[in-house]
VEXBADO-295452 format. One record per residue: residue in one letter; residue number from 1; z, x, y of N, C-alpha, C in turn. Coordinates in steps of 0.02 Angstrom, whole numbers, plus 50000, padded with zeros to 5 digits. Example, Ala and Ser with C-alpha at 12.3 -4.5 7.8 and 13.67 -1.06 7.14 Angstrom:
// VEXBADO-295452
ATOM res n n_Z n_X n_Y ca_Z ca_X ca_Y c_Z c_X c_Y
ATOM a 1 50390 50660 49716 50390 50615 49775 50390 50660 49835
ATOM s 2 50354 50642 49888 50357 50684 49947 50394 50645 50002
// end
This chain:
// VEXBADO-295452
ATOM res n n_Z n_X n_Y ca_Z ca_X ca_Y c_Z c_X c_Y
ATOM m 1 55393 56162 55018 55421 56103 55049 55461 56064 54996
ATOM t 2 55520 56044 55011 55563 56008 54965 55548 55934 54966
ATOM f 3 55549 55903 54907 55536 55831 54901 55588 55791 54939
ATOM n 4 55565 55744 54979 55608 55698 55015 55578 55628 55005
ATOM r 5 55614 55583 54973 55587 55517 54957 55567 55478 55019
ATOM d 6 55592 55495 55077 55576 55460 55138 55519 55490 55178
ATOM d 7 55491 55546 55155 55437 55579 55190 55377 55590 55144
ATOM p 8 55326 55547 55150 55267 55553 55106 55233 55621 55110
ATOM n 9 55243 55658 55164 55213 55725 55169 55242 55772 55117
ATOM t 10 55302 55758 55091 55333 55802 55042 55319 55780 54971
ATOM w 11 55286 55724 54962 55272 55700 54895 55218 55743 54864
ATOM p 12 55229 55771 54804 55179 55815 54774 55115 55779 54755
ATOM y 13 55119 55715 54743 55061 55674 54726 55081 55601 54736
ATOM f 14 55031 55558 54732 55044 55486 54734 55030 55459 54664
ATOM n 15 55071 55413 54642 55062 55382 54576 55011 55326 54584
ATOM l 16 54951 55344 54598 54891 55307 54614 54878 55316 54688
ATOM l 17 54832 55360 54703 54812 55373 54771 54765 55317 54793
ATOM i 18 54778 55289 54851 54738 55233 54877 54715 55250 54948
ATOM i 19 54651 55236 54961 54626 55238 55029 54608 55167 55047
ATOM a 20 54646 55138 55092 54631 55071 55117 54586 55079 55178
ATOM h 21 54529 55046 55177 54479 55053 55230 54476 54989 55270
ATOM d 22 54508 54991 55328 54507 54935 55375 54443 54943 55417
ATOM v 23 54395 54900 55405 54330 54906 55438 54333 54873 55506
ATOM g 24 54323 54912 55557 54325 54886 55625 54262 54849 55643
ATOM r 25 54268 54806 55692 54210 54772 55720 54180 54815 55775
ATOM s 26 54138 54788 55815 54104 54828 55866 54151 54855 55919
ATOM r 27 54207 54821 55933 54252 54842 55986 54308 54888 55963
ATOM d 28 54321 54891 55898 54376 54934 55875 54351 54981 55821
ATOM r 29 54393 55028 55804 54374 55080 55756 54392 55059 55685
ATOM s 30 54353 55085 55639 54372 55080 55568 54426 55132 55555
ATOM t 31 54472 55115 55511 54527 55161 55497 54534 55171 55422
ATOM a 32 54544 55232 55401 54560 55249 55332 54636 55261 55329
ATOM v 33 54670 55223 55286 54742 55230 55277 54752 55259 55208
ATOM i 34 54780 55320 55205 54786 55356 55142 54859 55356 55120
ATOM g 35 54870 55337 55058 54938 55337 55031 54938 55313 54960
ATOM g 36 54994 55287 54940 55000 55261 54872 55073 55256 54852
ATOM n 37 55083 55248 54788 55150 55240 54762 55185 55307 54753
ATOM s 38 55251 55307 54763 55291 55367 54756 55289 55393 54684
ATOM p 39 55291 55459 54675 55293 55486 54608 55358 55473 54571
ATOM t 40 55411 55454 54608 55476 55443 54577 55499 55370 54577
ATOM q 41 55472 55329 54622 55491 55259 54627 55428 55217 54632
ATOM p 42 55406 55186 54579 55342 55150 54579 55334 55096 54632
ATOM r 43 55388 55065 54655 55382 55012 54705 55382 55039 54777
ATOM l 44 55395 55103 54785 55398 55133 54851 55328 55156 54871
ATOM l 45 55303 55129 54927 55236 55144 54952 55241 55195 55008
ATOM g 46 55203 55247 55003 55201 55298 55056 55134 55299 55090
ATOM i 47 55134 55303 55156 55072 55309 55194 55073 55379 55224
ATOM k 48 55029 55421 55199 55028 55492 55217 54985 55507 55278
ATOM e 49 54931 55469 55286 54884 55485 55339 54848 55422 55361
ATOM l 50 54834 55418 55425 54792 55365 55453 54739 55400 55494
ATOM e 51 54676 55385 55480 54623 55418 55517 54573 55366 55542
ATOM e 52 54563 55367 55607 54512 55323 55636 54444 55357 55628
ATOM l 53 54396 55319 55602 54328 55344 55595 54292 55336 55661
ATOM p 54 54240 55374 55673 54203 55367 55736 54177 55296 55747
ATOM q 55 54175 55275 55809 54149 55209 55826 54074 55209 55821
ATOM g 56 54046 55150 55812 53974 55141 55812 53940 55158 55746
ATOM l 57 53979 55168 55693 53950 55182 55628 53944 55117 55588
ATOM y 58 53888 55111 55553 53876 55051 55512 53846 55074 55446
ATOM g 59 53853 55032 55395 53821 55045 55331 53835 55112 55301
ATOM s 60 53781 55148 55282 53790 55211 55247 53822 55265 55290
ATOM a 61 53812 55263 55356 53845 55313 55400 53920 55303 55399
ATOM r 62 53943 55241 55400 54015 55227 55396 54042 55247 55328
ATOM a 63 54005 55231 55275 54027 55249 55207 54030 55325 55200
ATOM s 64 53984 55361 55231 53985 55435 55228 54046 55463 55264
ATOM a 65 54065 55433 55320 54125 55455 55356 54187 55444 55312
ATOM l 66 54189 55388 55277 54245 55375 55232 54245 55424 55174
ATOM a 67 54186 55441 55149 54180 55490 55094 54206 55558 55115
ATOM t 68 54198 55576 55178 54225 55639 55203 54301 55640 55197
ATOM v 69 54333 55585 55213 54406 55579 55205 54424 55583 55131
ATOM d 70 54387 55547 55090 54399 55546 55018 54394 55616 54987
ATOM r 71 54347 55656 55009 54339 55723 54981 54399 55768 54994
ATOM r 72 54435 55756 55049 54496 55795 55062 54549 55782 55009
ATOM y 73 54542 55727 54973 54589 55708 54919 54554 55713 54852
ATOM d 74 54508 55759 54845 54473 55774 54783 54433 55715 54755
ATOM s 75 54412 55670 54798 54373 55611 54777 54405 55576 54718
ATOM n 76 54470 55566 54723 54509 55540 54667 54549 55478 54686
ATOM a 77 54530 55444 54739 54569 55386 54761 54535 55321 54741
ATOM l 78 54576 55270 54734 54551 55202 54730 54536 55182 54803
ATOM i 79 54476 55159 54816 54456 55139 54884 54459 55063 54888
ATOM v 80 54500 55037 54933 54505 54965 54944 54477 54952 55014
ATOM a 81 54419 54919 55017 54383 54911 55080 54381 54838 55102
ATOM d 82 54393 54829 55165 54389 54762 55196 54315 54745 55207
ATOM l 83 54293 54694 55172 54223 54672 55177 54217 54606 55214
ATOM s 84 54269 54587 55250 54273 54521 55282 54217 54509 55332
ATOM n 85 54197 54560 55368 54148 54550 55421 54077 54569 55402
ATOM d 86 54069 54603 55344 54003 54625 55324 54002 54634 55248
ATOM a 87 53985 54582 55212 53983 54586 55139 53931 54636 55114
ATOM s 88 53878 54648 55153 53826 54695 55132 53851 54767 55132
ATOM y 89 53907 54780 55165 53935 54848 55166 53955 54870 55096
ATOM a 90 53967 54824 55051 53985 54840 54982 53931 54884 54950
ATOM e 91 53868 54870 54965 53813 54910 54937 53818 54983 54958
ATOM a 92 53828 54995 55022 53833 55064 55048 53894 55099 55019
ATOM l 93 53950 55064 55014 54010 55094 54985 54000 55112 54912
ATOM y 94 53970 55067 54874 53960 55080 54803 53912 55139 54794
ATOM e 95 53859 55140 54833 53811 55195 54828 53842 55262 54845
ATOM t 96 53887 55263 54894 53919 55325 54917 53978 55346 54874
ATOM l 97 54020 55297 54855 54084 55313 54822 54090 55290 54750
ATOM g 98 54044 55249 54727 54042 55230 54657 54090 55175 54638
ATOM s 99 54108 55174 54575 54146 55119 54546 54221 55120 54565
ATOM r 100 54242 55169 54604 54313 55170 54625 54326 55121 54682
ATOM v 101 54275 55088 54707 54282 55044 54764 54294 54972 54741
ATOM v 102 54344 54940 54771 54354 54868 54764 54353 54838 54834
ATOM g 103 54330 54777 54838 54325 54745 54903 54382 54697 54915
ATOM l 104 54395 54687 54978 54446 54639 55000 54413 54593 55051
ATOM q 105 54416 54529 55036 54391 54478 55081 54451 54444 55112
ATOM i 106 54463 54457 55176 54521 54428 55210 54497 54363 55242
ATOM s 107 54531 54309 55225 54509 54243 55248 54570 54200 55266
ATOM r 108 54560 54135 55269 54615 54089 55285 54664 54081 55228
ATOM g 109 54641 54089 55167 54685 54078 55110 54670 54124 55052
ATOM g 110 54714 54124 55004 54705 54165 54944 54763 54213 54936
ATOM d 111 54778 54228 54872 54832 54274 54857 54808 54338 54824
ATOM g 112 54743 54346 54819 54715 54407 54790 54722 54412 54715
ATOM m 113 54738 54358 54682 54749 54361 54609 54687 54344 54568
ATOM d 114 54637 54315 54597 54577 54295 54560 54515 54328 54589
ATOM p 115 54501 54390 54568 54443 54424 54596 54378 54393 54570
ATOM e 116 54326 54405 54608 54259 54386 54584 54218 54450 54580
ATOM r 117 54169 54449 54537 54123 54506 54531 54061 54490 54571
ATOM r 118 54044 54536 54616 53983 54529 54655 53936 54586 54637
ATOM p 119 53872 54570 54631 53824 54622 54613 53816 54674 54668
ATOM v 120 53813 54737 54648 53796 54794 54691 53753 54841 54651
ATOM k 121 53697 54860 54678 53649 54904 54643 53639 54878 54572
ATOM n 122 53650 54921 54523 53641 54901 54453 53708 54887 54419
ATOM a 123 53758 54867 54458 53825 54856 54431 53856 54797 54468
ATOM s 124 53923 54794 54468 53958 54743 54506 54022 54772 54533
ATOM m 125 54049 54739 54584 54110 54761 54617 54159 54703 54618
ATOM l 126 54222 54719 54605 54274 54668 54610 54289 54655 54684
ATOM i 127 54292 54592 54703 54309 54572 54771 54369 54525 54766
ATOM y 128 54422 54542 54801 54483 54502 54801 54488 54465 54867
ATOM t 129 54501 54400 54864 54509 54359 54924 54583 54349 54936
ATOM v 130 54604 54364 54998 54674 54357 55016 54678 54329 55086
ATOM g 131 54726 54285 55096 54736 54255 55162 54767 54305 55209
ATOM r 132 54745 54303 55271 54770 54349 55322 54846 54342 55330
ATOM s 133 54869 54279 55333 54942 54268 55340 54979 54293 55279
ATOM y 134 54952 54280 55220 54983 54302 55158 54989 54379 55158
ATOM l 135 54936 54413 55177 54935 54485 55177 54987 54513 55225
ATOM l 136 54989 54487 55286 55038 54510 55335 55110 54494 55315
ATOM e 137 55121 54435 55287 55189 54417 55265 55212 54461 55208
ATOM l 138 55167 54478 55162 55184 54522 55106 55202 54592 55132
ATOM f 139 55161 54618 55178 55175 54683 55207 55242 54682 55244
ATOM h 140 55254 54630 55282 55317 54623 55319 55376 54622 55271
ATOM a 141 55370 54585 55216 55424 54582 55166 55438 54651 55136
ATOM e 142 55384 54689 55123 55393 54757 55096 55428 54802 55146
ATOM l 143 55410 54795 55210 55444 54833 55262 55518 54814 55266
ATOM q 144 55532 54749 55265 55601 54725 55269 55642 54748 55209
ATOM s 145 55609 54756 55151 55644 54778 55091 55650 54854 55087
ATOM n 146 55628 54887 55140 55631 54960 55145 55591 54994 55089
ATOM l 147 55532 54965 55073 55490 54991 55020 55426 55025 55045
ATOM v 148 55423 55039 55110 55365 55072 55139 55389 55131 55180
ATOM r 149 55355 55189 55170 55370 55249 55208 55307 55272 55243
ATOM f 150 55312 55281 55309 55257 55308 55349 55270 55381 55364
ATOM v 151 55218 55421 55363 55224 55489 55387 55234 55484 55463
ATOM d 152 55274 55529 55490 55288 55528 55562 55230 55562 55598
ATOM g 153 55200 55527 55645 55145 55556 55683 55118 55506 55733
ATOM p 154 55076 55529 55778 55050 55484 55831 55010 55425 55804
ATOM m 155 54970 55436 55752 54930 55380 55725 54975 55328 55691
ATOM s 156 55028 55351 55657 55075 55305 55626 55110 55263 55678
ATOM k 157 55131 55295 55731 55165 55259 55785 55118 55209 55818
ATOM r 158 55056 55229 55828 55007 55183 55857 54995 55123 55812
ATOM a 159 54986 55136 55747 54976 55081 55699 55036 55035 55697
ATOM y 160 55095 55064 55697 55156 55023 55697 55160 54979 55759
ATOM e 161 55144 55007 55817 55144 54968 55879 55094 54911 55877
ATOM q 162 55035 54924 55848 54984 54872 55841 55009 54816 55796
ATOM l 163 55040 54835 55740 55065 54784 55693 55121 54743 55723
ATOM t 164 55167 54775 55759 55223 54738 55788 55201 54696 55847
ATOM g 165 55143 54713 55876 55118 54675 55933 55076 54615 55915
ATOM l 166 55064 54604 55850 55024 54547 55829 55060 54482 55845
ATOM e 167 55023 54434 55868 55050 54367 55881 55011 54317 55840
ATOM t 168 55046 54268 55813 55014 54216 55774 54976 54169 55820
ATOM e 169 54915 54154 55800 54873 54109 55838 54869 54043 55800
ATOM m 170 54885 53989 55833 54882 53924 55801 54813 53894 55812
ATOM r 171 54785 53867 55759 54720 53835 55762 54728 53763 55739
ATOM g 172 54674 53726 55743 54675 53655 55725 54700 53642 55655
ATOM r 173 54688 53689 55609 54709 53679 55539 54775 53715 55524
ATOM g 174 54811 53736 55576 54874 53770 55563 54870 53844 55579
ATOM t 175 54920 53881 55557 54923 53952 55570 54863 53986 55538
ATOM d 176 54827 54025 55576 54767 54055 55549 54771 54131 55549
ATOM r 177 54778 54161 55605 54773 54232 55607 54811 54261 55666
ATOM p 178 54827 54326 55660 54858 54359 55718 54805 54366 55772
ATOM a 179 54826 54359 55833 54780 54366 55890 54777 54438 55912
// end
């Protein structure tokens, strides 16, 4: 297969492989988003695969499902997991995947620049706090700057439709989150 900068499936490797783990609540699925930076253009982000994990998994069972995805990539990815709805999930992730895991706390505010260390087992994990609006605006800016490439497939199209369908919800303290 010939390298094509616009098709992450043709990239021989990622210049830092990342698995972003969007942890679903009881009504939706958790999703593993696999990608990373282009081998030829450091600011170009490629998303190679999106995989929904089975519903109804919690704790170590959910972490094990994520580890199955990770093993397909030689257990060599940085794992960025959303811990917004269950901070205790960090323990299961650390036990299953080790020190490659960093946490993301999505909240009303924050730019992700000042991580905190939270204890897990006999170690600690970095947790970055980022505002939901900040995160979505940053992603939107990267899309507008043509710095994101999605692999073509049904899951990518579904994710794209979900993202474009988000609506801002106004709350008493101002813009809070997509509905």
